[in-house]
N, C-alpha and C positions, 0 to 999 in steps of 0.2 A: 393802704387800708388794712392789710392783713396784720401788720405789726405796728400799731400806733406808737409814735414817738421813738421808733428805732433809730432813725437818722439823728434825731436830737440827742439821744443817749450816746451814740457813737461820737458825735461832736463834743459832748461834754467830757468824754474820756480822753479824746485825742483831737483837739481843735484844729491841728494842722493837717488833717487827713486830706488826701488828694481825691479827685474824682475816680481815678483808677483804683485806689485802695478802697474807696467806698463801694465800688462795684463788686470787688472781691467780698467785702462784708455782706452785701446783699445776697450774692450767690451762695455764700456759705450758710447764711441764715435760711435760705430756701432749700438747703440740704443738697446742693449740686455737688457732684463728685469733682475731685481735683482735675480729672481728665476733661470733664465737661466745662469746667470753668476755663481751662486752658483753651479749649476750642472756641468758646464764646468770646474770649478776650484776645484771640489770635496770639497765643503764647504757647509756652511749653509747660507740661505738668511740673517739671523741676522748678521753673521760675515762679509758678504759682505757689508751690510749697515754700520756697524761700520768702516770698512776699508774705505769706501767712505767718511764718515764723517771725519775721521782722515786725510785722504789725502787732503781734502779741507782745513782743519786747517793748515796742514804742508805747503801747497802751498801758501795759502793766508795770513796766520798768524791771521786769524779771526775765531771765533767760528761760526759753521754753521751746516747745516743739509745735509744728503746724497743728497737731491734734489739740494742743492746749488752746490755740486760737479758736478752733471750731467749737470747743466747749464754752469758751468765753462768749462767743457770738450767739450760740444757741441759748444761753442763759439770759441774754438781754431782751 
């Protein structure tokens, strides 16, 4: 309810997104820190950073950094 059509927009950009990747998108959109995302997903901060970087590359087709992904998601 807080971000109408957010999930739809993510699926439009990257239709093959997994549930795990979608959870990362939600948590980034809610401005959770990398450490908190890792704790919630029972992962390591390093693996969350790698996932954010890869998601950015899959969604945009460009090489980027985890911070680029955060900017992309916050703009949706």
